[in-house]
N, C-alpha and C positions, 0 to 999 in steps of 0.2 A: 495570467491570473494564478496566484498561489492556490494549490489544491492538494489535499491529502485524501487518498482513496484508501479505504479500509475494507479488506476482504476477509470473510469468515470472522466477523467480530467476536471478541471474547465475551465471557459471561457478563451479566449486568453490572456486577460490582467493579470489575476491571474496566468496563466501558465508561462508568461514571468517573473513574480515576483519569481515564484518557481525556474525557470532556473537561474535567477540572484542570488538567495540565495545559490544555490548549486554549482555554477561555481567556486567561490573562494575556496571551500572545495574539489574541484576535485572529486565531487560525481555526477554521472550521474543517471538518472532515465529512466525507460522505461515504456510504458503503457502495462498493462496486459489485457488478454482476460478473460471474465467472466466465461467460462466453464471449463478451464483447472485447474488441481490441482495446488495450490500455490507452492508446492515444485517443481513440474515440471517446472513452469515458472521461478523459482529461480535457476534452473540448477541442482537440486538434481538428481543424476544418478539413484537412486533406485525408483523414482516415474515416472510412465508411463503416457503418454498423454491420454486424453479421445478422442475416435474416433468419437463419434456422434456429430452432430451439436447441438449447444446450442439453446434451445427454451424457456428459462426462461426469467424472467424479468431483466431489467437493474438495476444497483445500483441506489438508489435514491439520492446519494450524492457521493462526492469524497472520496476515501479511499487510504491511503498509506500503503504499506507493506514493512517493513525493513528486509533485510536478510544479515546476516554475518557482522553486524556492532557491534563493541565493545560498551560497555555502554557509554564510554566517547565520542566516535564518534557519537553515536546516540544523545547524549545530544547536541553536536555541531550542528548537522543537524536540530534538533528540534528548537534550539535557532535561527538558521539562518532563518528557515521558519517563526517563530513567528516575527522576526525582519523585514522580507520582507514585511509584511502587506498583504500577499496573502490570509491568512486564515480568520477566524479560520477553522481548519480542525479537527473536533472531532473524525473522524474515522481513527484510526491508529493502526497498529498491527505489532508485531515482529514475523517473521516466527519461528514456533516451531515444534517439532515432532508431536504434536497433530493437529495443523492446516495445516500442510504441505499437507495433503490429501484432504483438503476442497477446494471448488472453492471460487471465490471472494464473491458470494452472501451468502454462508454459513458463511464466515468469517465476512462479513458486519453485518449480522443479529445477530451474537454472540456479536460483539462489541456494537451494538445498544442495545441489551438486558442488557449488563453489564452497559452501560452508563445510561439507564433508571433506573436500580436498584440503582445506586449510586446517581442519580439526579431525584428523583421522582417528 
């Protein structure tokens, strides 16, 4: 099932632009919690939730996680988000077998490292 998880959502004005961009595509999003494995949040049956309370830091910026979107569908969603004027949102990821066991902060930090390596 297609899913977009949004971590550390932006301010209300930007959030309304995101909603407006996704509505015509019949694509919903939900906010994610920082401590749970990404795969669990995306509904993967083989990934168990974490029981302990999260005591880590909050994400320093907004992050999108896309799950089960085809490449053409992902292109549509990204184009709609760009066109909405809500962004830019540099922190975006697609759920993979590797990152499905990570929490949001682990994923965010990996994206940030990749982003810094590409744009020194």
